[in-house]
C-alpha positions in Angstrom: 114.0 212.1 217.3 117.3 213.9 217.6 118.8 216.8 215.7 122.2 218.2 215.0 123.9 221.6 214.5 126.5 222.0 211.8 128.4 225.3 211.2 126.0 227.0 213.5 122.8 225.9 211.7 120.2 223.8 213.4 118.9 220.9 211.3 115.4 221.6 212.5 115.4 224.8 210.4 114.9 222.5 207.4 112.5 220.2 209.3 115.4 217.6 209.5 115.5 215.2 212.4 118.2 212.6 212.8 119.2 209.3 214.3 122.7 208.2 215.4 123.2 204.5 215.4 126.2 204.2 217.7 128.4 207.0 219.0 132.0 206.7 217.6 134.8 205.6 219.8 138.5 206.3 218.9 140.5 203.3 217.9 142.5 201.6 220.6 145.6 199.4 220.3 147.3 197.2 222.9 151.1 197.5 223.2 152.8 194.7 225.0 156.4 194.7 226.2 158.1 191.5 227.3 160.7 192.0 230.0 163.3 189.2 230.8 162.9 188.0 234.4 159.4 189.5 234.8 156.5 187.0 235.1 154.0 189.3 233.4 154.4 191.5 230.3 153.8 195.3 230.5 150.6 196.1 228.8 149.6 199.6 227.6 146.4 200.7 225.9 147.0 203.5 223.4 144.3 205.7 221.9 144.8 206.0 218.1 144.4 209.6 217.1 142.8 209.0 213.8 139.7 210.5 212.1 136.4 208.7 212.6 133.1 208.7 210.8 129.7 209.6 212.2 126.7 208.4 210.2 123.4 210.2 210.8 120.2 208.9 209.3 118.2 212.0 208.6 114.5 212.4 207.8 113.7 215.3 205.5 109.9 215.8 204.9 110.3 218.9 202.8 112.2 217.9 199.6 111.7 221.3 198.1 114.6 222.6 200.3 117.2 220.0 199.1 119.2 222.7 197.3 119.6 224.7 200.6 120.5 221.5 202.5 123.2 220.5 199.9 124.7 224.0 200.1 124.8 223.7 203.9 126.3 220.2 204.3 129.6 221.0 202.6 133.1 221.6 203.8 134.4 222.0 207.4 132.6 223.1 210.5 131.7 222.3 214.1 129.2 219.4 214.5 127.0 219.4 217.7 124.7 216.4 218.4 121.6 217.0 220.4 122.5 214.2 222.8 125.2 216.4 224.3 124.9 220.1 223.4 128.0 221.0 225.5 130.4 219.2 223.2 131.3 219.6 219.5 133.3 217.7 216.8 135.6 219.3 214.2 133.8 217.7 211.2 134.0 217.5 207.4 131.2 216.6 205.1 130.7 216.5 201.3 127.2 215.4 200.5 124.9 215.7 197.5 121.3 214.6 198.3 119.2 213.7 195.3 115.4 213.8 195.5 115.0 210.3 194.1 117.3 208.8 196.9 115.1 210.3 199.5 111.9 209.0 197.9 113.3 205.5 197.6 114.3 205.5 201.3 110.8 206.8 202.4 112.2 210.2 203.3 115.3 209.0 205.1 119.0 209.1 204.0 122.4 208.6 205.7 124.7 211.6 206.0 128.3 210.7 206.7 130.6 213.2 208.6 134.3 212.6 209.0 135.3 213.9 212.4 138.6 214.5 214.2 139.1 212.0 217.0 138.1 214.1 220.0 135.2 216.3 221.1 135.8 219.8 222.3 133.8 222.1 224.6 131.2 224.3 222.9 132.2 227.0 225.3 135.9 227.6 225.5 136.4 230.9 227.3 139.7 232.9 227.5 140.7 233.7 231.1 143.2 236.4 232.0 144.6 236.9 235.5 146.8 239.7 236.8 150.0 238.3 238.2 151.8 241.3 239.8 155.3 239.7 239.5 158.3 242.0 239.1 162.0 242.3 240.1 160.9 242.2 243.8 158.4 239.3 243.4 160.1 236.8 241.1 157.8 233.8 241.5 154.1 233.0 241.3 151.9 229.9 241.1 148.5 228.9 239.7 146.4 225.8 239.5 144.2 225.1 236.4 141.7 222.2 236.2 141.3 220.4 232.9 137.8 218.8 232.9 138.5 216.8 229.8 139.4 213.1 229.5 142.7 213.7 227.7 145.5 216.2 227.8 144.6 219.5 226.2 146.8 221.8 224.1 146.0 225.3 225.4 146.5 228.8 224.0 148.6 230.7 226.5 149.1 234.5 226.9 151.8 236.3 228.7 152.1 240.1 229.2 155.8 239.9 230.2 159.2 241.6 230.2 162.4 239.7 230.9 163.2 236.0 231.0 160.3 233.9 232.3 160.4 230.2 233.1 157.0 228.4 233.1 157.0 224.9 234.7 153.8 222.8 234.4 153.4 219.9 236.8 157.1 219.8 237.6 158.2 219.3 234.0 162.0 218.8 233.5 161.6 220.8 230.2 159.9 224.1 231.2 158.8 226.7 228.7 161.2 229.7 228.7 160.2 233.0 227.2 162.6 235.9 226.7 161.7 239.4 225.5 164.2 241.8 223.9 165.7 244.7 225.8 168.4 247.4 225.6 171.7 248.1 227.3 171.6 251.3 229.3 174.0 253.7 231.0 172.2 253.3 234.3 174.1 251.4 236.9 174.1 250.2 240.4 177.2 251.4 242.3 179.1 248.9 244.4 179.6 250.6 247.8 182.3 248.1 248.7 184.6 249.5 246.1 183.9 246.8 243.4 182.8 247.3 239.8 179.5 249.0 239.1 176.8 246.9 237.5 174.9 248.4 234.6 171.2 247.8 233.9 169.8 245.8 230.9 166.2 246.9 230.7 163.7 244.4 229.2 160.9 245.5 227.0 157.4 244.3 227.7 155.5 242.2 225.1 152.1 240.5 224.8 153.1 237.0 223.7 150.8 234.2 222.8 151.9 230.6 222.8 149.7 228.3 220.7 150.5 224.8 221.9 148.4 223.1 219.3 150.0 225.0 216.5 153.5 224.9 218.2 154.1 228.6 217.6 154.6 231.7 219.7 153.5 235.0 218.3 152.6 238.6 218.9 149.1 239.7 217.8 149.4 243.1 216.0 145.6 243.3 215.5 145.7 242.7 211.8 148.1 239.8 211.7 150.2 237.4 213.8 153.9 238.0 213.9 155.8 234.8 214.9 158.5 235.6 217.5 161.6 233.6 216.5 164.1 232.5 219.0 162.2 233.9 222.0 161.0 230.6 223.3 162.7 227.4 224.3 161.8 224.2 226.1 158.6 222.2 225.7 155.3 223.7 225.0 153.2 222.6 228.0 149.9 220.6 227.8 147.3 220.3 230.6 146.6 216.8 231.8 143.1 215.8 233.0 142.5 217.1 236.5 144.6 219.7 238.3 147.6 221.3 236.8 150.1 223.2 238.9 152.0 226.0 237.2 155.1 227.7 238.6 156.1 231.1 237.1 159.7 232.3 237.7 161.3 235.5 236.5 165.0 234.6 236.1 167.5 237.4 237.1 170.7 237.3 235.1 174.2 238.9 235.0 176.6 238.9 232.1 179.6 240.8 230.6 179.1 242.9 227.5 181.5 245.6 226.1 183.8 245.4 229.1 180.9 246.1 231.5 178.9 243.9 233.8 175.1 244.0 233.1 172.2 242.8 235.2 168.6 242.3 234.2 166.2 245.0 235.1 162.5 245.8 234.7 161.4 242.2 234.7 157.7 241.6 235.2 154.8 239.3 234.5 151.8 241.5 234.5 149.1 239.2 233.1 148.8 235.5 232.4 145.9 234.2 230.2 144.8 230.9 228.8 142.2 229.1 226.8 142.2 225.5 228.0 140.9 223.8 224.7 139.5 220.9 226.8 138.7 217.7 224.9 137.0 214.4 225.4 137.1 210.9 223.9 
């Protein structure tokens, strides 16, 4: 017989074994587009991102622990099935097991979990990589492999100063992150007799971009502070397979207060990510 883990508790702790009739599959719908002059229509199979239900038939020989089981099988948590201990569902359950129901069913009873449409990796590590980009090294690249079967919505981390453009898989709408800075009295003299250019020094920040939540924030330790107007473009997802990322620090020049300023102190010190891989 099988078993399951919900909210970190193994069903075998209560002597419970389970049986899953059929693994759930996300709904699919066919979209057909008729094009004049084309002999065949264009067909596309779309995955419906709707909640599903998993029904486990459990056997519970020790009915004296029903109170503990009822307290355990409530609310939201991660659900792991013993047929694949590397994946988990985000699940919801609200059960009340009555002793007479178990006795009538000869010790077996169905438990229904409502789950979100995808499975996620049980292990989902955060990886941080030193980048070493600065005013002299303005570009860098990286390849990240998404082992899932559908695009993932990662958590991204940037220890950055300046204006950074992040292009994933050649997107026409790259993510752009800009940190604040200050106008200084430092300048670069023009030896040809032209106007001196003053330095605008960017401040370094540790910025997180949560693609799933569609927010960018700074982690202060006790809370998350959303950074308003410091990002633009599209928050990137990772497609199944290899994903190529291009990082570019963007040098700028502009007029302010009758002086010409140029960006200075730009850097991308670290880039980090949690892939949040998911499977059908």
